[in-house]
C-alpha positions as CSV (number, residue, x, y, z in Angstrom):
1,M,3.5,-20.8,88.1
2,K,3.8,-19.7,84.5
3,E,6.5,-17.0,83.8
4,L,6.3,-14.4,81.1
5,H,8.7,-11.9,79.7
6,V,7.0,-9.0,77.9
7,V,8.2,-5.8,76.4
8,C,6.4,-2.5,76.0
9,A,7.0,0.7,73.9
10,I,7.4,4.3,75.2
11,V,6.5,6.2,72.2
12,Q,7.0,10.0,72.7
13,A,5.4,13.0,70.9
14,E,7.0,16.0,72.7
15,E,6.0,15.7,76.4
16,R,3.1,13.3,75.6
17,V,3.3,9.5,75.6
18,L,1.3,6.9,73.7
19,I,-1.1,4.5,75.6
20,A,-3.7,2.0,74.2
21,R,-6.8,0.6,75.6
22,R,-7.4,-3.1,75.3
23,A,-10.5,-4.0,73.4
24,E,-13.4,-6.1,74.5
25,G,-12.5,-9.9,74.4
26,Q,-8.7,-9.2,75.2
27,S,-7.0,-9.8,78.5
28,N,-7.3,-6.7,80.7
29,A,-10.0,-5.5,78.4
30,G,-10.8,-1.7,79.1
31,L,-7.5,-1.0,80.7
32,W,-4.7,1.2,79.2
33,E,-1.3,-0.1,78.7
34,F,2.1,0.8,76.9
35,P,1.6,-1.3,73.6
36,G,4.0,-4.3,73.2
37,G,3.7,-8.1,73.8
38,K,5.4,-11.4,74.7
39,I,8.9,-12.1,73.8
40,E,9.1,-15.4,71.7
41,A,11.7,-18.1,72.4
42,G,15.1,-17.0,71.2
43,E,14.0,-13.6,70.4
44,A,15.9,-10.5,71.6
45,P,13.7,-8.0,73.5
46,Q,14.4,-5.1,71.0
47,M,13.2,-7.3,68.0
48,A,10.2,-8.5,69.9
49,L,9.0,-5.1,70.4
50,Q,9.4,-4.2,66.6
51,R,7.5,-7.2,65.8
52,E,4.7,-6.6,68.2
53,M,4.3,-3.0,67.1
54,K,4.0,-4.3,63.5
55,E,1.5,-7.0,64.4
56,E,-0.7,-4.8,66.8
57,F,-0.7,-1.4,65.0
58,G,0.9,-2.0,61.5
59,A,3.7,0.2,62.6
60,D,7.3,0.3,61.7
61,G,9.9,1.6,64.0
62,L,13.2,1.3,65.9
63,T,13.6,0.1,69.5
64,G,15.6,2.7,71.5
65,A,17.2,2.7,75.0
66,H,15.9,0.5,77.8
67,L,14.0,2.5,80.4
68,C,13.2,0.0,83.2
69,D,11.6,-3.2,84.2
70,S,8.3,-4.0,86.2
71,H,7.6,-7.1,87.9
72,Y,4.0,-8.2,88.6
73,S,2.6,-11.7,89.8
74,D,-0.8,-13.1,90.7
75,E,-2.2,-16.7,91.1
76,R,-1.8,-17.3,87.4
77,M,1.6,-16.0,86.3
78,K,4.7,-14.2,87.2
79,L,5.3,-11.3,84.8
80,T,8.4,-9.3,83.9
81,L,7.6,-6.2,81.7
82,S,10.6,-4.5,80.0
83,A,10.1,-0.8,78.8
84,F,11.8,0.6,76.0
85,F,11.8,3.9,74.2
86,F,10.5,3.2,70.6
87,H,11.0,5.5,67.6
88,L,7.8,5.3,65.6
89,F,8.3,5.7,61.9
90,T,4.6,5.1,60.8
91,P,2.4,8.2,61.1
92,E,-0.9,6.4,61.3
93,L,-1.6,3.3,63.5
94,Q,-4.1,0.6,62.9
95,L,-6.1,-0.6,65.9
96,R,-6.2,-4.4,65.9
97,V,-6.2,-5.5,69.5
98,H,-6.9,-2.1,71.0
99,D,-10.2,0.0,70.7
100,E,-8.6,3.4,71.4
101,I,-5.2,5.2,71.6
102,R,-4.2,8.5,73.2
103,F,-1.1,10.6,73.6
104,V,-1.3,11.7,77.2
105,N,0.9,14.0,79.1
106,A,3.6,12.1,81.0
107,Q,2.5,13.6,84.5
108,E,-1.1,12.4,83.9
109,L,0.1,8.8,83.3
110,P,0.0,7.5,86.9
111,A,-3.7,8.7,87.2
112,C,-4.7,6.6,84.2
113,A,-6.6,3.2,84.4
114,L,-3.6,1.2,83.7
115,S,-2.9,-2.6,83.7
116,P,-1.2,-3.5,86.9
117,A,2.2,-4.1,85.4
118,D,2.2,-1.0,83.7
119,V,1.7,1.3,86.8
120,P,5.5,1.2,87.7
121,I,6.4,1.9,84.1
122,A,4.1,5.0,84.0
123,Q,5.8,6.4,87.2
124,A,9.2,5.8,85.8
125,V,8.2,7.6,82.4
126,A,6.7,10.6,84.4
127,N,10.0,10.8,86.6
128,R,12.1,10.5,83.6
129,L,10.3,13.2,81.4
130,S,9.9,15.6,84.3
131,A,13.6,15.7,85.3
132,P,15.3,18.9,84.9
133,S,16.6,19.3,81.3
134,Q,20.5,19.3,80.8
135,T,22.4,20.1,77.7
136,P,23.1,16.7,76.3
137,V,26.7,15.6,75.7
138,L,27.1,14.7,72.0
139,S,29.7,12.6,70.3
140,Y,29.9,11.4,66.7
141,E,31.1,8.2,64.9
142,P,30.9,7.1,61.3
143,A,27.7,5.3,60.1
144,D,28.0,1.8,58.5
145,R,25.7,-0.6,56.6
146,T,23.9,-1.7,59.7
147,D,22.4,1.9,59.8
148,I,20.9,1.7,56.2
149,D,17.5,0.2,57.4
150,A,17.0,2.8,60.2
151,L,17.9,5.6,58.0
152,F,15.7,4.4,55.1
153,A,12.7,4.0,57.6
154,L,13.3,7.7,58.8
155,N,13.5,9.0,55.1
156,R,10.3,7.0,54.3
157,A,8.3,8.2,57.2
158,L,9.3,12.0,56.2
159,I,8.4,11.4,52.6
160,L,5.0,9.8,53.5
161,Q,4.1,12.6,56.0
162,Y,4.9,15.7,53.8
163,E,5.3,14.7,50.2
164,D,2.4,15.0,47.7
165,L,2.2,11.4,46.7
166,S,-0.3,12.1,44.0
167,S,2.4,14.0,41.9
168,L,5.0,11.3,42.0
169,Q,5.5,7.6,42.0
170,P,6.3,6.8,45.7
171,E,8.0,3.3,45.2
172,E,10.3,4.8,42.6
173,V,11.3,7.6,44.9
174,L,11.9,5.2,47.9
175,R,14.0,3.0,45.6
176,W,16.1,5.9,44.9
177,V,16.6,6.8,48.6
178,H,17.6,3.3,49.3
179,R,20.1,3.2,46.5
180,K,21.5,6.5,47.7
181,L,21.9,5.3,51.1
182,E,23.7,2.0,50.1
183,K,26.1,4.0,48.0
184,R,26.9,6.9,50.5
185,I,26.2,5.3,54.0
186,T,29.9,5.7,54.8
187,E,29.6,9.5,54.5
188,Y,26.8,9.6,57.1
189,T,27.5,10.3,60.8
190,R,25.8,8.9,63.8
191,I,24.8,11.2,66.6
192,L,25.3,9.8,70.0
193,V,24.0,11.4,73.2
194,N,25.7,10.3,76.3
195,G,26.9,7.3,74.4
196,K,23.5,6.3,73.0
197,K,22.5,6.5,69.4
198,A,20.3,9.5,68.9
199,G,20.2,10.2,65.1
200,Y,22.1,10.8,62.0
201,F,23.1,13.5,59.6
202,H,25.1,13.8,56.2
203,F,27.3,16.8,55.6
204,A,29.2,17.1,52.4
205,P,30.5,19.4,49.6
206,S,28.0,20.2,46.9
207,G,28.6,22.8,44.0
208,G,31.1,24.9,45.8
209,K,29.1,24.9,49.0
210,M,28.3,22.5,52.0
211,E,25.0,20.6,52.0
212,L,23.4,19.4,55.2
213,D,21.3,16.5,54.4
214,D,19.2,13.8,56.3
215,L,19.5,15.4,59.7
216,Y,17.4,13.2,61.9
217,V,17.0,13.2,65.7
218,F,15.3,10.2,67.1
219,P,11.9,11.2,69.0
220,M,13.1,10.6,72.6
221,F,16.1,13.0,72.0
222,R,14.1,15.8,70.6
223,G,13.7,19.1,72.4
224,Q,17.1,18.7,74.1
225,G,19.0,21.0,71.7
226,V,20.6,18.1,69.8
227,G,19.7,19.4,66.3
228,T,21.0,22.8,67.4
229,Q,24.4,21.4,68.5
230,V,24.8,19.3,65.3
231,I,23.9,22.2,62.9
232,R,26.3,24.6,64.9
233,R,29.1,22.0,64.6
234,C,28.6,21.8,60.9
235,L,28.7,25.6,60.5
236,A,31.8,25.7,62.6
237,Q,33.7,23.2,60.2
238,T,33.4,25.4,57.1
239,H,33.7,28.9,55.7
240,L,31.5,28.1,52.8
241,P,27.8,28.7,52.5
242,V,25.8,25.8,53.9
243,F,22.4,24.9,52.3
244,L,19.8,22.3,52.9
245,Y,16.3,21.1,51.7
246,V,13.3,21.0,53.9
247,F,9.5,20.1,53.5
248,N,7.3,23.2,53.7
249,G,5.1,21.3,55.9
250,N,7.9,20.6,58.4
251,T,7.4,23.9,60.3
252,R,9.4,22.9,63.4
253,A,12.4,22.2,61.2
254,I,12.0,25.4,59.3
255,A,11.7,27.4,62.6
256,L,15.0,25.8,63.9
257,Y,16.9,26.5,60.7
258,S,15.6,30.2,60.7
259,R,16.8,30.6,64.3
260,L,20.2,29.5,63.3
261,G,20.6,31.9,60.4
262,F,19.2,30.0,57.6
263,T,16.9,32.0,55.1
264,L,14.6,30.7,52.2
265,R,16.4,30.9,48.8
266,E,13.9,29.1,46.4
267,A,11.0,26.8,46.2
268,V,11.6,23.3,45.0
269,G,8.4,22.0,43.5
270,D,5.2,22.3,45.6
271,T,6.4,20.6,48.7
272,R,9.9,21.7,49.4
273,C,12.2,24.6,49.7
274,M,16.0,25.4,49.8
275,M,17.4,27.3,52.7
276,E,20.8,28.6,53.0
277,T,23.2,30.6,55.4
278,V,26.2,32.7,54.4
279,N,28.5,31.0,57.1
280,K,30.3,33.5,59.4
281,T,30.7,30.8,62.2
282,A,33.9,29.0,61.2
283,G,36.9,30.4,62.8
284,C,35.0,31.9,65.9
């Protein structure tokens, strides 16, 4: 009996999860699945998933934490399906082996017409996302050169989503971002949630104030108060005013910063604004 080891991606958008329907002519045509594919010989599961997402959807991303494994067998094969959370950097997906994609509520997953090996994964996802939320335990460590590619991909995704690309030269902007990261990567901080990498930020002096820059929380850790904890930690470390830049279209980030005491100071071009808080947190 043929044995296969396959990986699949759990891509979150708030409480919803990405599933894709196999197109006609594909195995399991008409059934829904968590996207992914076969691990090649000598390939790590995390890298296999990043390759498969690129091949099937033209999507860049970063493989996150392992969720669970599913085991399925029939007269033809014995299959192990390993599910990983996946942090998607590409806003638009191309359909190459699927004919439809959907983001569905996690609690609705078990009722979908899923491929047999995906059914236990769907139940595990539903259980995981419906578990009572707890305040995450955060820790921090310095970033290093191994983090450059992930940080660059996060920057690139945000620029492509919110920037007015008709008014600038995107490739030049992205080259500048990459040069900045290569020069300053040791000034960045990794965010860890219960020991797992959850994001990054950069907090440093600038013009007699402190600038909070490149605060990113991976999708699977959003909605848990991680960003709030990081910002409050930064505010507690200084008596200086703290400022940041944010895209006008990133309304969720603006709402978060406003709740934590930041106010609009000035517009920066047509797509961004600067927000600042007079810091009264330090020493409390």
